[in-house]
N, CA, C and O atoms as a GROMACS GRO file, in nm:
protein
  384
    1ALA      N    1   0.085  -0.118   0.000
    1ALA     CA    2   0.000   0.000   0.000
    1ALA      C    3   0.089   0.124   0.000
    1ALA      O    4   0.179   0.137   0.082
    2GLU      N    5   0.062   0.212  -0.092
    2GLU     CA    6   0.142   0.334  -0.101
    2GLU      C    7   0.074   0.452  -0.034
    2GLU      O    8   0.141   0.550  -0.001
    3GLN      N    9  -0.054   0.444  -0.014
    3GLN     CA   10  -0.129   0.554   0.048
    3GLN      C   11  -0.165   0.515   0.190
    3GLN      O   12  -0.202   0.400   0.217
    4SER      N   13  -0.153   0.608   0.281
    4SER     CA   14  -0.186   0.583   0.420
    4SER      C   15  -0.328   0.533   0.436
    4SER      O   16  -0.357   0.452   0.523
    5THR      N   17  -0.417   0.582   0.351
    5THR     CA   18  -0.557   0.544   0.361
    5THR      C   19  -0.580   0.398   0.322
    5THR      O   20  -0.683   0.341   0.355
    6GLU      N   21  -0.485   0.339   0.251
    6GLU     CA   22  -0.496   0.199   0.209
    6GLU      C   23  -0.452   0.103   0.319
    6GLU      O   24  -0.470  -0.018   0.306
    7MET      N   25  -0.394   0.155   0.426
    7MET     CA   26  -0.341   0.070   0.533
    7MET      C   27  -0.426   0.083   0.657
    7MET      O   28  -0.461   0.194   0.700
    8ASP      N   29  -0.460  -0.032   0.715
    8ASP     CA   30  -0.538  -0.027   0.838
    8ASP      C   31  -0.443  -0.028   0.959
    8ASP      O   32  -0.322  -0.043   0.944
    9ASN      N   33  -0.499  -0.013   1.076
    9ASN     CA   34  -0.419  -0.008   1.198
    9ASN      C   35  -0.337  -0.134   1.219
    9ASN      O   36  -0.225  -0.128   1.270
   10LYS      N   37  -0.390  -0.247   1.179
   10LYS     CA   38  -0.318  -0.374   1.194
   10LYS      C   39  -0.187  -0.372   1.113
   10LYS      O   40  -0.083  -0.418   1.160
   11GLU      N   41  -0.194  -0.318   0.991
   11GLU     CA   42  -0.073  -0.309   0.908
   11GLU      C   43   0.030  -0.215   0.971
   11GLU      O   44   0.149  -0.245   0.973
   12TRP      N   45  -0.018  -0.102   1.023
   12TRP     CA   46   0.075  -0.009   1.089
   12TRP      C   47   0.137  -0.074   1.212
   12TRP      O   48   0.255  -0.053   1.240
   13ASP      N   49   0.058  -0.152   1.286
   13ASP     CA   50   0.112  -0.222   1.403
   13ASP      C   51   0.220  -0.322   1.362
   13ASP      O   52   0.320  -0.337   1.431
   14LYS      N   53   0.199  -0.390   1.249
   14LYS     CA   54   0.299  -0.486   1.200
   14LYS      C   55   0.428  -0.415   1.159
   14LYS      O   56   0.538  -0.466   1.183
   15ILE      N   57   0.414  -0.298   1.098
   15ILE     CA   58   0.534  -0.220   1.062
   15ILE      C   59   0.609  -0.182   1.188
   15ILE      O   60   0.732  -0.191   1.194
   16ASP      N   61   0.536  -0.138   1.289
   16ASP     CA   62   0.597  -0.100   1.416
   16ASP      C   63   0.670  -0.220   1.479
   16ASP      O   64   0.781  -0.206   1.530
   17GLU      N   65   0.607  -0.337   1.474
   17GLU     CA   66   0.670  -0.460   1.526
   17GLU      C   67   0.799  -0.491   1.448
   17GLU      O   68   0.901  -0.526   1.506
   18TYR      N   69   0.791  -0.476   1.317
   18TYR     CA   70   0.907  -0.502   1.233
   18TYR      C   71   1.024  -0.411   1.271
   18TYR      O   72   1.138  -0.455   1.284
   19LEU      N   73   0.992  -0.283   1.288
   19LEU     CA   74   1.097  -0.188   1.325
   19LEU      C   75   1.160  -0.225   1.459
   19LEU      O   76   1.280  -0.206   1.480
   20ARG      N   77   1.079  -0.279   1.549
   20ARG     CA   78   1.130  -0.319   1.680
   20ARG      C   79   1.220  -0.442   1.672
   20ARG      O   80   1.296  -0.469   1.765
   21THR      N   81   1.212  -0.518   1.563
   21THR     CA   82   1.304  -0.630   1.544
   21THR      C   83   1.428  -0.589   1.466
   21THR      O   84   1.535  -0.647   1.485
   22VAL      N   85   1.414  -0.488   1.380
   22VAL     CA   86   1.529  -0.445   1.298
   22VAL      C   87   1.635  -0.378   1.384
   22VAL      O   88   1.754  -0.404   1.367
   23TYR      N   89   1.593  -0.294   1.478
   23TYR     CA   90   1.692  -0.221   1.558
   23TYR      C   91   1.786  -0.317   1.632
   23TYR      O   92   1.907  -0.303   1.619
   24PRO      N   93   1.734  -0.415   1.709
   24PRO     CA   94   1.827  -0.505   1.777
   24PRO      C   95   1.904  -0.597   1.680
   24PRO      O   96   2.012  -0.645   1.714
   25ALA      N   97   1.848  -0.620   1.561
   25ALA     CA   98   1.923  -0.697   1.462
   25ALA      C   99   2.050  -0.623   1.424
   25ALA      O  100   2.149  -0.685   1.384
   26GLY      N  101   2.047  -0.491   1.436
   26GLY     CA  102   2.166  -0.411   1.410
   26GLY      C  103   2.280  -0.449   1.504
   26GLY      O  104   2.397  -0.445   1.465
   27ASN      N  105   2.246  -0.487   1.626
   27ASN     CA  106   2.351  -0.531   1.719
   27ASN      C  107   2.415  -0.660   1.672
   27ASN      O  108   2.536  -0.679   1.686
   28ASP      N  109   2.334  -0.750   1.615
   28ASP     CA  110   2.389  -0.873   1.557
   28ASP      C  111   2.478  -0.840   1.438
   28ASP      O  112   2.584  -0.900   1.419
   29MET      N  113   2.434  -0.743   1.359
   29MET     CA  114   2.513  -0.702   1.243
   29MET      C  115   2.647  -0.643   1.287
   29MET      O  116   2.749  -0.663   1.221
   30LYS      N  117   2.647  -0.570   1.398
   30LYS     CA  118   2.773  -0.516   1.452
   30LYS      C  119   2.869  -0.629   1.488
   30LYS      O  120   2.988  -0.622   1.460
   31GLU      N  121   2.814  -0.733   1.550
   31GLU     CA  122   2.899  -0.848   1.587
   31GLU      C  123   2.955  -0.917   1.463
   31GLU      O  124   3.071  -0.956   1.461
   32ILE      N  125   2.872  -0.931   1.361
   32ILE     CA  126   2.917  -0.993   1.236
   32ILE      C  127   3.028  -0.910   1.174
   32ILE      O  128   3.127  -0.964   1.125
   33SER      N  129   3.014  -0.779   1.177
   33SER     CA  130   3.114  -0.693   1.114
   33SER      C  131   3.249  -0.701   1.185
   33SER      O  132   3.353  -0.678   1.123
   34LYS      N  133   3.248  -0.734   1.314
   34LYS     CA  134   3.375  -0.746   1.387
   34LYS      C  135   3.462  -0.858   1.330
   34LYS      O  136   3.584  -0.856   1.346
   35GLY      N  137   3.399  -0.955   1.265
   35GLY     CA  138   3.475  -1.067   1.208
   35GLY      C  139   3.528  -1.040   1.068
   35GLY      O  140   3.596  -1.126   1.011
   36MET      N  141   3.499  -0.924   1.014
   36MET     CA  142   3.548  -0.892   0.880
   36MET      C  143   3.698  -0.863   0.886
   36MET      O  144   3.745  -0.787   0.971
   37THR      N  145   3.770  -0.924   0.795
   37THR     CA  146   3.916  -0.907   0.797
   37THR      C  147   3.962  -0.781   0.725
   37THR      O  148   4.068  -0.726   0.757
   38ASP      N  149   3.884  -0.735   0.628
   38ASP     CA  150   3.919  -0.613   0.554
   38ASP      C  151   3.874  -0.492   0.637
   38ASP      O  152   3.754  -0.472   0.657
   39PRO      N  153   3.970  -0.411   0.685
   39PRO     CA  154   3.933  -0.298   0.770
   39PRO      C  155   3.843  -0.195   0.701
   39PRO      O  156   3.759  -0.133   0.767
   40THR      N  157   3.859  -0.177   0.572
   40THR     CA  158   3.776  -0.082   0.499
   40THR      C  159   3.631  -0.132   0.496
   40THR      O  160   3.537  -0.055   0.520
   41LYS      N  161   3.614  -0.261   0.466
   41LYS     CA  162   3.480  -0.318   0.464
   41LYS      C  163   3.418  -0.317   0.604
   41LYS      O  164   3.299  -0.289   0.620
   42ARG      N  165   3.498  -0.348   0.704
   42ARG     CA  166   3.449  -0.350   0.842
   42ARG      C  167   3.400  -0.211   0.883
   42ARG      O  168   3.292  -0.197   0.941
   43THR      N  169   3.478  -0.109   0.852
   43THR     CA  170   3.440   0.028   0.885
   43THR      C  171   3.311   0.067   0.813
   43THR      O  172   3.222   0.126   0.873
   44LYS      N  173   3.301   0.034   0.685
   44LYS     CA  174   3.180   0.066   0.607
   44LYS      C  175   3.060  -0.008   0.664
   44LYS      O  176   2.952   0.050   0.675
   45ALA      N  177   3.077  -0.134   0.699
   45ALA     CA  178   2.966  -0.213   0.755
   45ALA      C  179   2.920  -0.154   0.888
   45ALA      O  180   2.801  -0.146   0.915
   46GLU      N  181   3.015  -0.112   0.971
   46GLU     CA  182   2.981  -0.050   1.099
   46GLU      C  183   2.904   0.080   1.078
   46GLU      O  184   2.810   0.110   1.152
   47GLU      N  185   2.944   0.157   0.977
   47GLU     CA  186   2.873   0.282   0.944
   47GLU      C  187   2.731   0.252   0.897
   47GLU      O  188   2.636   0.320   0.934
   48ASP      N  189   2.718   0.148   0.814
   48ASP     CA  190   2.586   0.108   0.765
   48ASP      C  191   2.493   0.073   0.880
   48ASP      O  192   2.377   0.113   0.881
   49VAL      N  193   2.544  -0.002   0.978
   49VAL     CA  194   2.463  -0.043   1.092
   49VAL      C  195   2.420   0.080   1.173
   49VAL      O  196   2.304   0.091   1.212
   50LYS      N  197   2.512   0.170   1.196
   50LYS     CA  198   2.480   0.290   1.272
   50LYS      C  199   2.371   0.371   1.202
   50LYS      O  200   2.276   0.417   1.265
   51LEU      N  201   2.387   0.389   1.071
   51LEU     CA  202   2.286   0.462   0.994
   51LEU      C  203   2.152   0.389   0.994
   51LEU      O  204   2.047   0.452   1.005
   52LEU      N  205   2.157   0.257   0.980
   52LEU     CA  206   2.035   0.178   0.979
   52LEU      C  207   1.958   0.193   1.111
   52LEU      O  208   1.836   0.213   1.111
   53GLN      N  209   2.029   0.184   1.222
   53GLN     CA  210   1.963   0.198   1.350
   53GLN      C  211   1.906   0.340   1.367
   53GLN      O  212   1.800   0.357   1.426
   54GLY      N  213   1.975   0.439   1.315
   54GLY     CA  214   1.922   0.575   1.318
   54GLY      C  215   1.796   0.588   1.234
   54GLY      O  216   1.701   0.658   1.272
   55LEU      N  217   1.795   0.522   1.118
   55LEU     CA  218   1.676   0.526   1.034
   55LEU      C  219   1.558   0.458   1.101
   55LEU      O  220   1.444   0.504   1.089
   56VAL      N  221   1.584   0.349   1.171
   56VAL     CA  222   1.476   0.280   1.242
   56VAL      C  223   1.413   0.375   1.344
   56VAL      O  224   1.291   0.381   1.357
   57GLN      N  225   1.497   0.448   1.414
   57GLN     CA  226   1.445   0.544   1.511
   57GLN      C  227   1.366   0.655   1.439
   57GLN      O  228   1.260   0.696   1.484
   58ALA      N  229   1.420   0.702   1.327
   58ALA     CA  230   1.352   0.807   1.251
   58ALA      C  231   1.220   0.759   1.193
   58ALA      O  232   1.127   0.838   1.176
   59ALA      N  233   1.211   0.631   1.163
   59ALA     CA  234   1.088   0.576   1.104
   59ALA      C  235   0.972   0.576   1.201
   59ALA      O  236   0.856   0.568   1.159
   60GLN      N  237   1.000   0.584   1.330
   60GLN     CA  238   0.892   0.584   1.428
   60GLN      C  239   0.798   0.702   1.406
   60GLN      O  240   0.677   0.691   1.429
   61LYS      N  241   0.852   0.815   1.363
   61LYS     CA  242   0.767   0.935   1.346
   61LYS      C  243   0.663   0.916   1.235
   61LYS      O  244   0.544   0.935   1.261
   62PRO      N  245   0.704   0.878   1.112
   62PRO     CA  246   0.600   0.857   1.010
   62PRO      C  247   0.506   0.741   1.043
   62PRO      O  248   0.388   0.744   1.006
   63VAL      N  249   0.557   0.639   1.111
   63VAL     CA  250   0.470   0.527   1.147
   63VAL      C  251   0.365   0.574   1.248
   63VAL      O  252   0.247   0.540   1.234
   64SER      N  253   0.407   0.650   1.346
   64SER     CA  254   0.310   0.697   1.446
   64SER      C  255   0.207   0.792   1.384
   64SER      O  256   0.094   0.801   1.432
   65LYS      N  257   0.248   0.862   1.276
   65LYS     CA  258   0.154   0.952   1.207
   65LYS      C  259   0.080   0.880   1.093
   65LYS      O  260  -0.004   0.939   1.025
   66LYS      N  261   0.112   0.752   1.074
   66LYS     CA  262   0.053   0.673   0.965
   66LYS      C  263   0.076   0.740   0.830
   66LYS      O  264  -0.014   0.752   0.746
   67ASP      N  265   0.200   0.782   0.812
   67ASP     CA  266   0.243   0.851   0.690
   67ASP      C  267   0.318   0.752   0.600
   67ASP      O  268   0.438   0.730   0.616
   68ALA      N  269   0.244   0.692   0.507
   68ALA     CA  270   0.301   0.589   0.421
   68ALA      C  271   0.414   0.643   0.335
   68ALA      O  272   0.517   0.577   0.318
   69ALA      N  273   0.397   0.762   0.280
   69ALA     CA  274   0.502   0.819   0.194
   69ALA      C  275   0.629   0.845   0.272
   69ALA      O  276   0.738   0.813   0.226
   70GLY      N  277   0.616   0.903   0.391
   70GLY     CA  278   0.733   0.929   0.475
   70GLY      C  279   0.803   0.802   0.516
   70GLY      O  280   0.926   0.794   0.516
   71PHE      N  281   0.723   0.700   0.552
   71PHE     CA  282   0.783   0.572   0.588
   71PHE      C  283   0.851   0.509   0.467
   71PHE      O  284   0.958   0.448   0.480
   72GLY      N  285   0.789   0.523   0.350
   72GLY     CA  286   0.847   0.464   0.228
   72GLY      C  287   0.985   0.518   0.197
   72GLY      O  288   1.073   0.443   0.156
   73VAL      N  289   1.005   0.647   0.216
   73VAL     CA  290   1.136   0.708   0.192
   73VAL      C  291   1.240   0.645   0.285
   73VAL      O  292   1.349   0.609   0.241
   74ILE      N  293   1.205   0.633   0.412
   74ILE     CA  294   1.297   0.576   0.509
   74ILE      C  295   1.322   0.428   0.481
   74ILE      O  296   1.434   0.380   0.491
   75ALA      N  297   1.215   0.356   0.446
   75ALA     CA  298   1.229   0.212   0.417
   75ALA      C  299   1.322   0.188   0.298
   75ALA      O  300   1.402   0.094   0.300
   76ASN      N  301   1.313   0.273   0.196
   76ASN     CA  302   1.402   0.259   0.080
   76ASN      C  303   1.548   0.283   0.118
   76ASN      O  304   1.637   0.213   0.071
   77LYS      N  305   1.572   0.382   0.203
   77LYS     CA  306   1.708   0.409   0.249
   77LYS      C  307   1.760   0.292   0.331
   77LYS      O  308   1.875   0.251   0.318
   78ALA      N  309   1.673   0.238   0.417
   78ALA     CA  310   1.713   0.123   0.500
   78ALA      C  311   1.745   0.002   0.412
   78ALA      O  312   1.842  -0.070   0.438
   79ASP      N  313   1.665  -0.019   0.310
   79ASP     CA  314   1.689  -0.130   0.217
   79ASP      C  315   1.826  -0.117   0.152
   79ASP      O  316   1.899  -0.216   0.138
   80SER      N  317   1.862   0.004   0.113
   80SER     CA  318   1.994   0.028   0.052
   80SER      C  319   2.106  -0.002   0.152
   80SER      O  320   2.210  -0.055   0.115
   81LEU      N  321   2.084   0.033   0.278
   81LEU     CA  322   2.186   0.007   0.380
   81LEU      C  323   2.202  -0.143   0.406
   81LEU      O  324   2.314  -0.191   0.422
   82PHE      N  325   2.091  -0.216   0.409
   82PHE     CA  326   2.099  -0.361   0.424
   82PHE      C  327   2.179  -0.420   0.308
   82PHE      O  328   2.267  -0.503   0.328
   83GLU      N  329   2.146  -0.376   0.187
   83GLU     CA  330   2.215  -0.427   0.068
   83GLU      C  331   2.365  -0.397   0.076
   83GLU      O  332   2.447  -0.484   0.047
   84ASP      N  333   2.399  -0.276   0.114
   84ASP     CA  334   2.539  -0.238   0.123
   84ASP      C  335   2.611  -0.320   0.231
   84ASP      O  336   2.724  -0.364   0.212
   85PHE      N  337   2.544  -0.340   0.344
   85PHE     CA  338   2.604  -0.419   0.451
   85PHE      C  339   2.637  -0.559   0.401
   85PHE      O  340   2.748  -0.609   0.422
   86PHE      N  341   2.542  -0.623   0.333
   86PHE     CA  342   2.565  -0.758   0.285
   86PHE      C  343   2.669  -0.761   0.174
   86PHE      O  344   2.740  -0.860   0.158
   87ASP      N  345   2.679  -0.653   0.096
   87ASP     CA  346   2.787  -0.644  -0.003
   87ASP      C  347   2.923  -0.644   0.066
   87ASP      O  348   3.019  -0.700   0.014
   88GLN      N  349   2.931  -0.580   0.182
   88GLN     CA  350   3.058  -0.576   0.255
   88GLN      C  351   3.100  -0.715   0.302
   88GLN      O  352   3.219  -0.742   0.320
   89LEU      N  353   3.002  -0.803   0.323
   89LEU     CA  354   3.033  -0.940   0.365
   89LEU      C  355   3.090  -1.025   0.253
   89LEU      O  356   3.158  -1.125   0.277
   90SER      N  357   3.063  -0.984   0.131
   90SER     CA  358   3.106  -1.061   0.016
   90SER      C  359   3.256  -1.046  -0.004
   90SER      O  360   3.312  -0.938   0.008
   91ASP      N  361   3.319  -1.158  -0.034
   91ASP     CA  362   3.462  -1.152  -0.064
   91ASP      C  363   3.488  -1.181  -0.211
   91ASP      O  364   3.601  -1.210  -0.251
   92VAL      N  365   3.383  -1.172  -0.292
   92VAL     CA  366   3.397  -1.190  -0.436
   92VAL      C  367   3.438  -1.057  -0.497
   92VAL      O  368   3.373  -0.955  -0.471
   93PRO      N  369   3.543  -1.055  -0.576
   93PRO     CA  370   3.588  -0.929  -0.638
   93PRO      C  371   3.479  -0.868  -0.726
   93PRO      O  372   3.402  -0.940  -0.790
   94ASP      N  373   3.474  -0.735  -0.729
   94ASP     CA  374   3.375  -0.664  -0.809
   94ASP      C  375   3.391  -0.692  -0.957
   94ASP      O  376   3.295  -0.681  -1.033
   95GLU      N  377   3.509  -0.729  -1.000
   95GLU     CA  378   3.537  -0.751  -1.142
   95GLU      C  379   3.462  -0.871  -1.197
   95GLU      O  380   3.447  -0.883  -1.319
   96LEU      N  381   3.417  -0.960  -1.112
   96LEU     CA  382   3.350  -1.082  -1.164
   96LEU      C  383   3.210  -1.057  -1.203
   96LEU      O  384   3.142  -1.150  -1.248
   0.00000   0.00000   0.00000
């Protein structure tokens, strides 16, 4: 649903629950990043986690206001951070 009016309270509650699981997952991601041998990748992964956790906190505002567009912007940024974090875990050269 892209419009707030298309989402009922149950959907908003599920989004709120999801956000409450993503934030502590960031702590797991921090632990995973500690095992990275490449210091550049480790630093980037740690930055991604910090930004992700900040976005989760920022997402509470549009969720509480039931603002689908505002939440969508934050969700897209979070998705990019997840993708970047997992790219940092890859040890396959970019050239392939």
